[in-house]
C-alpha positions, 0 to 999 in steps of 0.5 A: 564833654569838652575839648582841651585847648591845644589838644592834638589832631589825633586826640580831637579825632578820637574824641569826635569818634567816641562822641559819634559812637555814643550818639549811634548807641543812643539813637539805635536804643531809642528806635529799638524801644519805640515799638516799630515794626521790624522793617521800620526799626531795621531801616532806622537802625542801619541808617544810624549805624552807617554813620559810624560804620560805613558799608556798601551793603547789609543783610539782616537775617531773622531767626527762630531763637530756639533753633537759630534757623533762618525765618527771613531776610531784609537787605540794604544798600547794594544788596537791596532787591538782589535775590539771585544767590540767596539759595547758594548763601543758605546752603553755605551758611547752614550746610557748611562749618565756618567759625564766623557762621551765625550759628557759631557766633551765637554761642560766643561771648563776643557777639560780633566779628570781622571776617578778615580780622579773624578768618581771612581764609573764609570760604564764604567770603573768598569763594562766594561773597567776593566773586558774586558781589565784589565784597572784600570784607564783612562784619557780622553780629548776632542780635542777642539778649537774655541768652536768646538770639532773634536775628543776625546782621552782616555788613559788607565792604567792597573794592578798595574799602579798608577792612573792618576794624576792632573798634567797629567790631566792638561797636556792633558788639555793644549794639547786639542787645539793643538790636535784639530788643528792637526785633522782639518789640517789632514782633510784638507790634505785629500781633494785633493784626488780624490773621488770614486763615490758611487757604490749604492744608499742609504743603510739601516741598521736595528738594533733590540731590542737586539742591533744587526743588524737584516737586511740590504738593498742591498749595506749596507754591502759595505757601512759599509766596507767603513766607515773607514778612514784608513786601521788601523782604527777600523771597523765601529762597534763602529760607528753603536753602537754609532748611536744606543745608541744616537737614544735610548737616543732620544727615551727616550726624553733625546736628542732633535734631532735624531743622525746624523754624516758626515763621509769621507771614504777611497775612498774619498766620504762623507756619512751622517748617520742618526739613527731613533728609531721606536716608538720614542715617547714611552719613553722607547728607546728599539725598533728597530733603522733604520740607513740610510747611503747616499752620503752627499749633499753639504749643509751638508758638506760645513759647516764642511770643512769651519769650518776646515779652522779655519775662523773667523766669518766674513771670514766665511760670505765672504766664504759663499757668494763666494760659492753662486757666489756673486762678491766683490761689492755684498759681500761688500753691503751684509756685509756693508763693503768696497770692500777693506775689502772684499779683505782683508778677501778673502786674509786671506781665501785663505791663510788658505785654501791654494788656490789662487783664488775663483775658487780654493776655490770653488773646495777645499770646494766641495772636487771635489766630486760634481763639476766634476759631475755637468751636469750629469744625475739626478736620481729619488731622485733628486740627481746625478745618480750613475755612477756605471754600 
C-alpha cells in the first residue's frame, strides 16, 4: 500500500493507523501460534497491543472454558504485583450483575467492549476501579474461538487519558480468536512437564458471611499456595473470591449449578475446585461458603485438553474412542464411517496433538499425571493413594 501524492494529513494519519493495526494483528498471530507458554505469550501479545491501544495497566484472567470461572490472573503495567484488592474484585466480578462482566461478554456476538462507551454508570468502574487504582476507563475482551472462552482481558486508562474508542474496541474484537489460540497452545506447551504428586488429600476452605476465610483444613494453605501457574501470576485470592461470588449467585437462584473450576498448578498437577453455599435454598446468598480443592480425576480433565487441541466434532469422537481402547474397526462401526476415514481423522488428531501414535496420544491427554500411577495402591476414597511420606 502506498500513499497518494498530496494526500491530506487526516488521510495520512488514518492510513498510518490502519497499517499499525494490521501489524499488531499479524504480530500477535505469530506469537499465538509459536507454542509459547501462557506467561510468555501474554507478555509478548500485550506489549504488541500497547503500540496501537495505549493503556496504563492490564489484567488477563484465565478461565475454565466450561464454566467461565476464574483459574488465574496475570497483570501488566501499573497492576503488576498489585494483589491487595483481588478479593474484592473477584466478589464483584462473579457475585454482581453488570452488562460488561466477563461472563456476560462471553455470550455476546461482539467479544469486546469499552466500559465508558457502553456502561458509563458501571459500579465496577466507578465504585471500585476508580477509587482503588485511579482508572477512568477499561476496555474488555473475551478470548474466544470455536465457541469456547479460554480467557479475558481488561485494559485500563487513568487520569486525564481519553476514553477507549470504537476503533480500539474493534481491534480487540479482531484479536479475540487469536488470543484464544495462544492460550490453548500455551496450555498444551505445559503438558510435557512431569507433575508432582499431591502432598495431601482433599482440602477444605470455609469462607464466612463477611467473605473472609474463617477456617481451613490441614493442607489447605499449601494447596492455595500452589494455585499459581507461574511465579509472576497473582495469588489465589481472586480465584477464591470468584468462587465465593459465584456460589452466592447460586444461593440466590441466579445460577443453575454451583461453581466449579479446573486449575493446573506450577507443580504440574490439576486440581478441581468446588464451591458450595451453606443454606443454598434460603435465597439470600449471605451464608458460609465451603470450597473443596482436590486432585482432578481423568473424566474432569480429558475434555479440557481435548478441547485445547482444537479438534473438529468428528475428531473428538474418534479421540474419545481411542481413549476408551477401541481399535480402528470398532471406531468405524460406532461412527458409521470407513476405516480409511478413521485413519484420516487420526492423522489429523496426531498432527494437532503433536504425537505419532495412539499410545503417545493417550499419554499426552492424560498429561502423565495418571498413567505412571496406574497399578499403585488405591486409597479409602477409591482414588490413588498419596505417595507423600
